[in-house]
N, C-alpha and C positions, 0 to 999 in steps of 0.2 A: 518161713518162706523157702521155697524150693529153688534150686539153681535154674536160671533161664539160659538156654543154649545161645550160642553166638548168633545163630540165624533167627532166633525168636525175639531179639531185642526190639522194643518198640521205637527206639530212636537210634539213628546212626551215631557212631562214636564221637563225631565232631559236635553233636548237639547235646551229648550227655552232660549232666551236672557232675561235679566232683563226687557227690554222694553216690550217684548211680555208678560211677566208675569204681568206687570202693566196694559197693555192694556186689558188683560183678565179680570181684576177687574173693570176697569172704562173706557174702550176704546171706548165708543160711545158718540156722541154729547149730548144726553139727560142726560146721567149719569153725565157728567161734569157740565152741566148747573144746574142740581139738586144740586150738591155739592155746586156750587156757590150760588144758592138761599138759601141754608141752612147756609151759613157762617154768616149771621146776627143773627141766632138763630133758635129755633125750629119752625116748620111750620106744619099746618094741610094740609090735602089733597086738600081742596078747595083753600087754599092760594097758594099752589104750582101750581095748575091749572091756577090761575090768574097770577102768576108770569111768567109762561111759556105757553102762550095762544096757541101756535102751537102744543102742546103736547097732543095727544089723551089720554083720561082717561085710556084706557086699556094699553097703552104703559107706562104711568105714574105709574100705579100699578105694571107692570112688572119690571120697573127700580127700584122702591122703594124696592121691594122684593129682587131683585138681590143685590142692595147695602147693604141691611140689612144682607143677607147671607154672603157677603164679609167682613162684619164688618166695613163698611164705615159709615153707619147710624144705629141708634137705633130707634125703634118704641115703643112709650109708649102710653098705652090707656088713653084717657081722658073721654071716655064714654063706658059703657058696653052694653047698649041697646039703639040704635043699637051700635055695636062695632065701635068705631072711634079711630083713632090713631093720635098722633103728632110725627113728625119725626125730629130728631136732629142728628148732626154729632157726631161721636165718635172721640177719639184722632187721629186715623188713618185718618178719614175724614178731621179733621182740619189740619192735616199735608199736605193735598193736596193743601191748600191755596197758598203756595209759588209756587207750580207747576202751578196752574191756573193763578197766577199773571204773571209768566214768559210767559206762552202761550198767555195770553191776550196782554201783551206788544209786543210780537213777531207779533201778528196779527195787533195791532195798528200801528206798524212801517211799515207795508206793505199795509195798507189801505189808500186810498187817503185822507180820512177825519179823520184818526186815529191820536192819539197823544200819544207818549210814556210816561211812568211813569217819573215824574220829581221830583227832590229834592225840597222840599218846601222852603228851605232857599235861594238857589241860582238860581233855575229854570233849572238847567242842567239835561238832560236826564240821568237817572241812568243806570248802567250796573250791571249785575249779575256776581258774581265771586264765585269760590269754595274757601272755607276758612277752615283752620285747626285751631281749637280752642286751641289745645295743643301747637303748634308752634307760634300761633298768626300771621300767614302769609297767604297771598293769595296763592293759589295753581294752577299751570297750568295743563291743561289736560295731558301733558306729565308726570307729577309727581304723577298721581293717580294710578300707578302700571300697571301691565300687565292685561288687561281686555280682556275677550273673545268677548265682544261686543263693538261696537263703542260708545254705550251709556251705562251709568251706570244703 
């Protein structure tokens, strides 16, 4: 999925679902792969190019700028002449880690050679659940309230 410009959105912001709002921020393949590459720590442009060899330099630059505008990554200069940056995830960017794990697990379960995430102790495939820390209970989809969207 390619990035849709602000002017090309099919719905005004007030009518967008939460999923549409999230996809507006990080909804293309390269953005998610960049976030994944940065989960291990800060990286420089060249390191990101090596990590994602199919990503053209102009697209890498575009996605880095977009993710920085969205507050997902922060660019810090490590050289002024010529200007060079190191990119790292912000708190919002690190919060995407669980989402990426779920998406990767979903993909692995549907890939002929994929392997789901497994519990180290017993080897059982793990399952994601909603959890309420106040009640200390797992919560079903039906218990999450009246939602305008099928997805939160």
